[in-house]
C-alpha positions as protocol buffer text, in pm:
chain_id: "A"
residue {
  index: 1
  type: MET
  ca { x: 1136 y: 10856 z: 17730 }
}
residue {
  index: 2
  type: ALA
  ca { x: 1464 y: 10965 z: 17590 }
}
residue {
  index: 3
  type: ASP
  ca { x: 1496 y: 11192 z: 17886 }
}
residue {
  index: 4
  type: GLU
  ca { x: 1456 y: 10916 z: 18129 }
}
residue {
  index: 5
  type: LEU
  ca { x: 1782 y: 10832 z: 18323 }
}
residue {
  index: 6
  type: GLN
  ca { x: 1872 y: 10484 z: 18367 }
}
residue {
  index: 7
  type: GLU
  ca { x: 2018 y: 10394 z: 18692 }
}
residue {
  index: 8
  type: PRO
  ca { x: 2278 y: 10142 z: 18706 }
}
residue {
  index: 9
  type: VAL
  ca { x: 2158 y: 9820 z: 18848 }
}
residue {
  index: 10
  type: VAL
  ca { x: 2362 y: 9708 z: 19159 }
}
residue {
  index: 11
  type: GLU
  ca { x: 2343 y: 9353 z: 19269 }
}
residue {
  index: 12
  type: SER
  ca { x: 2413 y: 9286 z: 19622 }
}
residue {
  index: 13
  type: VAL
  ca { x: 2546 y: 8985 z: 19748 }
}
residue {
  index: 14
  type: SER
  ca { x: 2418 y: 8858 z: 20076 }
}
residue {
  index: 15
  type: LYS
  ca { x: 2659 y: 8722 z: 20338 }
}
residue {
  index: 16
  type: GLY
  ca { x: 2537 y: 8372 z: 20313 }
}
residue {
  index: 17
  type: GLU
  ca { x: 2622 y: 8344 z: 19941 }
}
residue {
  index: 18
  type: ASN
  ca { x: 2951 y: 8250 z: 19823 }
}
residue {
  index: 19
  type: LEU
  ca { x: 3066 y: 8468 z: 19535 }
}
residue {
  index: 20
  type: VAL
  ca { x: 3228 y: 8255 z: 19258 }
}
residue {
  index: 21
  type: VAL
  ca { x: 3466 y: 8444 z: 19046 }
}
residue {
  index: 22
  type: GLU
  ca { x: 3540 y: 8295 z: 18707 }
}
residue {
  index: 23
  type: PRO
  ca { x: 3876 y: 8383 z: 18597 }
}
residue {
  index: 24
  type: ASN
  ca { x: 3894 y: 8562 z: 18267 }
}
residue {
  index: 25
  type: PRO
  ca { x: 4098 y: 8363 z: 18031 }
}
residue {
  index: 26
  type: VAL
  ca { x: 4422 y: 8550 z: 18006 }
}
residue {
  index: 27
  type: SER
  ca { x: 4580 y: 8484 z: 17666 }
}
residue {
  index: 28
  type: PRO
  ca { x: 4938 y: 8360 z: 17707 }
}
residue {
  index: 29
  type: ILE
  ca { x: 5218 y: 8593 z: 17639 }
}
residue {
  index: 30
  type: PRO
  ca { x: 5281 y: 8576 z: 17273 }
}
residue {
  index: 31
  type: LYS
  ca { x: 5591 y: 8412 z: 17162 }
}
residue {
  index: 32
  type: LYS
  ca { x: 5840 y: 8654 z: 17018 }
}
residue {
  index: 33
  type: SER
  ca { x: 5898 y: 8588 z: 16642 }
}
residue {
  index: 34
  type: ASN
  ca { x: 6264 y: 8517 z: 16548 }
}
residue {
  index: 35
  type: LYS
  ca { x: 6170 y: 8650 z: 16210 }
}
residue {
  index: 36
  type: ASN
  ca { x: 6321 y: 8997 z: 16276 }
}
residue {
  index: 37
  type: LEU
  ca { x: 6638 y: 8852 z: 16420 }
}
residue {
  index: 38
  type: TRP
  ca { x: 6685 y: 8637 z: 16118 }
}
residue {
  index: 39
  type: ILE
  ca { x: 6631 y: 8927 z: 15889 }
}
residue {
  index: 40
  type: ILE
  ca { x: 6888 y: 9151 z: 16084 }
}
residue {
  index: 41
  type: ALA
  ca { x: 7144 y: 8852 z: 16077 }
}
residue {
  index: 42
  type: GLY
  ca { x: 7082 y: 8783 z: 15702 }
}
residue {
  index: 43
  type: ILE
  ca { x: 7128 y: 9159 z: 15610 }
}
residue {
  index: 44
  type: THR
  ca { x: 7443 y: 9172 z: 15832 }
}
residue {
  index: 45
  type: ILE
  ca { x: 7592 y: 8872 z: 15652 }
}
residue {
  index: 46
  type: ALA
  ca { x: 7513 y: 8988 z: 15314 }
}
residue {
  index: 47
  type: LEU
  ca { x: 7686 y: 9333 z: 15395 }
}
residue {
  index: 48
  type: ILE
  ca { x: 7993 y: 9153 z: 15527 }
}
residue {
  index: 49
  type: CYS
  ca { x: 8015 y: 8937 z: 15212 }
}
residue {
  index: 50
  type: ILE
  ca { x: 7974 y: 9234 z: 14977 }
}
residue {
  index: 51
  type: CYS
  ca { x: 8229 y: 9443 z: 15166 }
}
residue {
  index: 52
  type: SER
  ca { x: 8483 y: 9153 z: 15169 }
}
residue {
  index: 53
  type: ILE
  ca { x: 8426 y: 9096 z: 14773 }
}
residue {
  index: 54
  type: ILE
  ca { x: 8483 y: 9467 z: 14715 }
}
residue {
  index: 55
  type: CYS
  ca { x: 8803 y: 9461 z: 14927 }
}
residue {
  index: 56
  type: LEU
  ca { x: 8918 y: 9148 z: 14737 }
}
residue {
  index: 57
  type: ALA
  ca { x: 8843 y: 9310 z: 14415 }
}
residue {
  index: 58
  type: LEU
  ca { x: 9036 y: 9625 z: 14495 }
}
residue {
  index: 59
  type: VAL
  ca { x: 9346 y: 9436 z: 14637 }
}
residue {
  index: 60
  type: GLY
  ca { x: 9342 y: 9211 z: 14305 }
}
residue {
  index: 61
  type: THR
  ca { x: 9320 y: 9514 z: 14077 }
}
residue {
  index: 62
  type: GLY
  ca { x: 9612 y: 9680 z: 14281 }
}
residue {
  index: 63
  type: VAL
  ca { x: 9825 y: 9382 z: 14264 }
}
residue {
  index: 64
  type: GLY
  ca { x: 9745 y: 9339 z: 13893 }
}
residue {
  index: 65
  type: LYS
  ca { x: 9828 y: 9695 z: 13816 }
}
residue {
  index: 66
  type: VAL
  ca { x: 10163 y: 9666 z: 14008 }
}
residue {
  index: 67
  type: MET
  ca { x: 10239 y: 9366 z: 13791 }
}
residue {
  index: 68
  type: VAL
  ca { x: 10156 y: 9549 z: 13464 }
}
residue {
  index: 69
  type: GLU
  ca { x: 10344 y: 9855 z: 13546 }
}
residue {
  index: 70
  type: ARG
  ca { x: 10656 y: 9699 z: 13701 }
}
residue {
  index: 71
  type: ALA
  ca { x: 10826 y: 9606 z: 13366 }
}
residue {
  index: 72
  type: PRO
  ca { x: 10777 y: 9966 z: 13211 }
}
residue {
  index: 73
  type: VAL
  ca { x: 10908 y: 10111 z: 13522 }
}
residue {
  index: 74
  type: GLU
  ca { x: 11199 y: 9886 z: 13500 }
}
residue {
  index: 75
  type: ALA
  ca { x: 11259 y: 9969 z: 13148 }
}
residue {
  index: 76
  type: VAL
  ca { x: 11284 y: 10333 z: 13200 }
}
residue {
  index: 77
  type: LEU
  ca { x: 11520 y: 10314 z: 13479 }
}
residue {
  index: 78
  type: ASP
  ca { x: 11721 y: 10062 z: 13294 }
}
residue {
  index: 79
  type: THR
  ca { x: 11736 y: 10288 z: 12981 }
}
residue {
  index: 80
  type: PHE
  ca { x: 11839 y: 10580 z: 13214 }
}
residue {
  index: 81
  type: MET
  ca { x: 12139 y: 10364 z: 13359 }
}
residue {
  index: 82
  type: LYS
  ca { x: 12253 y: 10248 z: 13010 }
}
residue {
  index: 83
  type: ASP
  ca { x: 12246 y: 10600 z: 12885 }
}
residue {
  index: 84
  type: MET
  ca { x: 12437 y: 10724 z: 13185 }
}
residue {
  index: 85
  type: GLU
  ca { x: 12701 y: 10453 z: 13141 }
}
residue {
  index: 86
  type: ALA
  ca { x: 12732 y: 10542 z: 12768 }
}
residue {
  index: 87
  type: LYS
  ca { x: 12763 y: 10918 z: 12882 }
}
residue {
  index: 88
  type: ASP
  ca { x: 12462 y: 11009 z: 12673 }
}
residue {
  index: 89
  type: VAL
  ca { x: 12337 y: 11290 z: 12888 }
}
residue {
  index: 90
  type: GLU
  ca { x: 12082 y: 11407 z: 12638 }
}
residue {
  index: 91
  type: SER
  ca { x: 11908 y: 11077 z: 12622 }
}
residue {
  index: 92
  type: ALA
  ca { x: 11911 y: 11032 z: 13000 }
}
residue {
  index: 93
  type: TYR
  ca { x: 11800 y: 11385 z: 13051 }
}
residue {
  index: 94
  type: ALA
  ca { x: 11495 y: 11318 z: 12827 }
}
residue {
  index: 95
  type: LEU
  ca { x: 11371 y: 11038 z: 13062 }
}
residue {
  index: 96
  type: PHE
  ca { x: 11315 y: 11301 z: 13346 }
}
residue {
  index: 97
  type: SER
  ca { x: 10976 y: 11441 z: 13355 }
}
residue {
  index: 98
  type: PRO
  ca { x: 10890 y: 11783 z: 13229 }
}
residue {
  index: 99
  type: ARG
  ca { x: 10815 y: 11883 z: 13586 }
}
residue {
  index: 100
  type: VAL
  ca { x: 11185 y: 11787 z: 13673 }
}
residue {
  index: 101
  type: GLN
  ca { x: 11352 y: 11952 z: 13360 }
}
residue {
  index: 102
  type: ARG
  ca { x: 11195 y: 12306 z: 13463 }
}
residue {
  index: 103
  type: GLN
  ca { x: 11392 y: 12242 z: 13792 }
}
residue {
  index: 104
  type: ILE
  ca { x: 11716 y: 12091 z: 13707 }
}
residue {
  index: 105
  type: PRO
  ca { x: 11916 y: 12197 z: 13397 }
}
residue {
  index: 106
  type: ILE
  ca { x: 12092 y: 11934 z: 13186 }
}
residue {
  index: 107
  type: ALA
  ca { x: 12433 y: 12057 z: 13333 }
}
residue {
  index: 108
  type: ASP
  ca { x: 12326 y: 11890 z: 13674 }
}
residue {
  index: 109
  type: VAL
  ca { x: 12284 y: 11555 z: 13498 }
}
residue {
  index: 110
  type: GLN
  ca { x: 12619 y: 11626 z: 13301 }
}
residue {
  index: 111
  type: GLU
  ca { x: 12797 y: 11637 z: 13644 }
}
residue {
  index: 112
  type: MET
  ca { x: 12662 y: 11287 z: 13730 }
}
residue {
  index: 113
  type: ILE
  ca { x: 12893 y: 11138 z: 13480 }
}
residue {
  index: 114
  type: GLU
  ca { x: 13204 y: 11336 z: 13556 }
}
residue {
  index: 115
  type: GLY
  ca { x: 13495 y: 11260 z: 13806 }
}
residue {
  index: 116
  type: ASN
  ca { x: 13411 y: 10995 z: 14092 }
}
residue {
  index: 117
  type: ASN
  ca { x: 13034 y: 11038 z: 14025 }
}
residue {
  index: 118
  type: TYR
  ca { x: 13079 y: 10816 z: 13715 }
}
residue {
  index: 119
  type: VAL
  ca { x: 13134 y: 10518 z: 13941 }
}
residue {
  index: 120
  type: LEU
  ca { x: 12754 y: 10508 z: 14002 }
}
residue {
  index: 121
  type: PHE
  ca { x: 12717 y: 10400 z: 13619 }
}
residue {
  index: 122
  type: GLU
  ca { x: 13041 y: 10243 z: 13531 }
}
residue {
  index: 123
  type: GLY
  ca { x: 13003 y: 9862 z: 13468 }
}
residue {
  index: 124
  type: TYR
  ca { x: 12632 y: 9852 z: 13476 }
}
residue {
  index: 125
  type: GLN
  ca { x: 12488 y: 9522 z: 13396 }
}
residue {
  index: 126
  type: SER
  ca { x: 12117 y: 9520 z: 13507 }
}
residue {
  index: 127
  type: LEU
  ca { x: 11858 y: 9662 z: 13743 }
}
residue {
  index: 128
  type: SER
  ca { x: 11577 y: 9498 z: 13925 }
}
residue {
  index: 129
  type: VAL
  ca { x: 11277 y: 9656 z: 14101 }
}
residue {
  index: 130
  type: GLN
  ca { x: 11217 y: 9500 z: 14438 }
}
residue {
  index: 131
  type: ASN
  ca { x: 10931 y: 9725 z: 14573 }
}
residue {
  index: 132
  type: LEU
  ca { x: 10691 y: 9916 z: 14380 }
}
residue {
  index: 133
  type: ASN
  ca { x: 10428 y: 10133 z: 14527 }
}
residue {
  index: 134
  type: LEU
  ca { x: 10177 y: 10299 z: 14297 }
}
residue {
  index: 135
  type: THR
  ca { x: 9972 y: 10615 z: 14434 }
}
residue {
  index: 136
  type: ALA
  ca { x: 9742 y: 10873 z: 14281 }
}
residue {
  index: 137
  type: ALA
  ca { x: 9886 y: 11200 z: 14382 }
}
residue {
  index: 138
  type: ALA
  ca { x: 9746 y: 11552 z: 14358 }
}
residue {
  index: 139
  type: ASN
  ca { x: 9959 y: 11826 z: 14501 }
}
residue {
  index: 140
  type: THR
  ca { x: 9917 y: 12189 z: 14503 }
}
residue {
  index: 141
  type: ASN
  ca { x: 10294 y: 12224 z: 14488 }
}
residue {
  index: 142
  type: PRO
  ca { x: 10353 y: 12211 z: 14086 }
}
residue {
  index: 143
  type: ASP
  ca { x: 10699 y: 12093 z: 14161 }
}
residue {
  index: 144
  type: LEU
  ca { x: 10584 y: 11764 z: 14305 }
}
residue {
  index: 145
  type: PRO
  ca { x: 10494 y: 11460 z: 14119 }
}
residue {
  index: 146
  type: GLN
  ca { x: 10121 y: 11448 z: 14003 }
}
residue {
  index: 147
  type: GLY
  ca { x: 9893 y: 11198 z: 13877 }
}
residue {
  index: 148
  type: THR
  ca { x: 9997 y: 10822 z: 13860 }
}
residue {
  index: 149
  type: VAL
  ca { x: 10329 y: 10792 z: 14095 }
}
residue {
  index: 150
  type: ALA
  ca { x: 10549 y: 10501 z: 14143 }
}
residue {
  index: 151
  type: ASN
  ca { x: 10788 y: 10498 z: 14425 }
}
residue {
  index: 152
  type: VAL
  ca { x: 11046 y: 10205 z: 14354 }
}
residue {
  index: 153
  type: ASN
  ca { x: 11359 y: 10065 z: 14511 }
}
residue {
  index: 154
  type: GLY
  ca { x: 11571 y: 9771 z: 14402 }
}
residue {
  index: 155
  type: PHE
  ca { x: 11911 y: 9662 z: 14330 }
}
residue {
  index: 156
  type: ILE
  ca { x: 12161 y: 9745 z: 14061 }
}
residue {
  index: 157
  type: GLN
  ca { x: 12405 y: 9477 z: 13951 }
}
residue {
  index: 158
  type: TYR
  ca { x: 12750 y: 9598 z: 13822 }
}
residue {
  index: 159
  type: SER
  ca { x: 13026 y: 9394 z: 13664 }
}
residue {
  index: 160
  type: ASP
  ca { x: 13278 y: 9215 z: 13890 }
}
residue {
  index: 161
  type: ASP
  ca { x: 12974 y: 9110 z: 14112 }
}
residue {
  index: 162
  type: VAL
  ca { x: 12929 y: 9435 z: 14281 }
}
residue {
  index: 163
  type: THR
  ca { x: 12562 y: 9522 z: 14376 }
}
residue {
  index: 164
  type: GLY
  ca { x: 12428 y: 9868 z: 14465 }
}
residue {
  index: 165
  type: ASN
  ca { x: 12092 y: 10002 z: 14561 }
}
residue {
  index: 166
  type: PHE
  ca { x: 11846 y: 10262 z: 14416 }
}
residue {
  index: 167
  type: THR
  ca { x: 11544 y: 10456 z: 14512 }
}
residue {
  index: 168
  type: ALA
  ca { x: 11334 y: 10628 z: 14270 }
}
residue {
  index: 169
  type: THR
  ca { x: 11010 y: 10810 z: 14214 }
}
residue {
  index: 170
  type: LEU
  ca { x: 10861 y: 10826 z: 13870 }
}
residue {
  index: 171
  type: GLU
  ca { x: 10547 y: 10984 z: 13739 }
}
residue {
  index: 172
  type: LYS
  ca { x: 10324 y: 10902 z: 13448 }
}
residue {
  index: 173
  type: VAL
  ca { x: 10315 y: 11172 z: 13191 }
}
residue {
  index: 174
  type: ASP
  ca { x: 10086 y: 11113 z: 12885 }
}
residue {
  index: 175
  type: GLY
  ca { x: 10061 y: 10745 z: 12966 }
}
residue {
  index: 176
  type: LYS
  ca { x: 10455 y: 10724 z: 12982 }
}
residue {
  index: 177
  type: TRP
  ca { x: 10674 y: 10665 z: 13288 }
}
residue {
  index: 178
  type: MET
  ca { x: 10920 y: 10940 z: 13341 }
}
residue {
  index: 179
  type: ILE
  ca { x: 11186 y: 10985 z: 13626 }
}
residue {
  index: 180
  type: HIS
  ca { x: 11099 y: 11239 z: 13891 }
}
residue {
  index: 181
  type: PHE
  ca { x: 11391 y: 11150 z: 14131 }
}
residue {
  index: 182
  type: ILE
  ca { x: 11655 y: 10892 z: 14151 }
}
residue {
  index: 183
  type: ASN
  ca { x: 11912 y: 10802 z: 14422 }
}
residue {
  index: 184
  type: ILE
  ca { x: 12190 y: 10548 z: 14367 }
}
residue {
  index: 185
  type: THR
  ca { x: 12417 y: 10413 z: 14624 }
}
residue {
  index: 186
  type: VAL
  ca { x: 12704 y: 10160 z: 14567 }
}
residue {
  index: 187
  type: PRO
  ca { x: 12939 y: 9988 z: 14828 }
}
residue {
  index: 188
  type: PRO
  ca { x: 13265 y: 10157 z: 14897 }
}
residue {
  index: 189
  type: ASP
  ca { x: 13473 y: 9902 z: 14720 }
}
residue {
  index: 190
  type: LYS
  ca { x: 13326 y: 10013 z: 14390 }
}
residue {
  index: 191
  type: PHE
  ca { x: 13512 y: 10352 z: 14444 }
}
residue {
  index: 192
  type: GLN
  ca { x: 13863 y: 10162 z: 14475 }
}
residue {
  index: 193
  type: PRO
  ca { x: 14056 y: 10166 z: 14146 }
}
């Protein structure tokens, strides 16, 4: 009964009979879905759009910040030039950051208005910033500017239609721009009497 072994049934085909083999219907190769491709393309396009929006926002805020800070930076440099032309060394020295005041004594600023050096300030009319580059600086050297730093350059207009150039670095101290460095150059004819 249960122990009986069943032998496989083997059918033999005699020579005279033709064997007809019916083909098994093979399912056609399934058409690959483009759904995954569309999902990947959609995600890629969405990421590109998001990155573009972020970049535009950062550039927009950077340009806006430069436009906002341009006037206060120009005002500090203009005040410095006016103080130096008026030979008000103490007021001019107060425009330098505390970091610079630790390194440079007021006597060095006094020397800037003595002798031929005064030519840099004599006849000062106006100042205009041409390039303004704002950065966030963190230096291990305590003598270098820290925090929000503005690197600027531009033109200085003197009486008698003389134009000079300046380069300056300012740092924001307690929300107020202060001078860290300034270099003024004038054409040689300004030195002529």
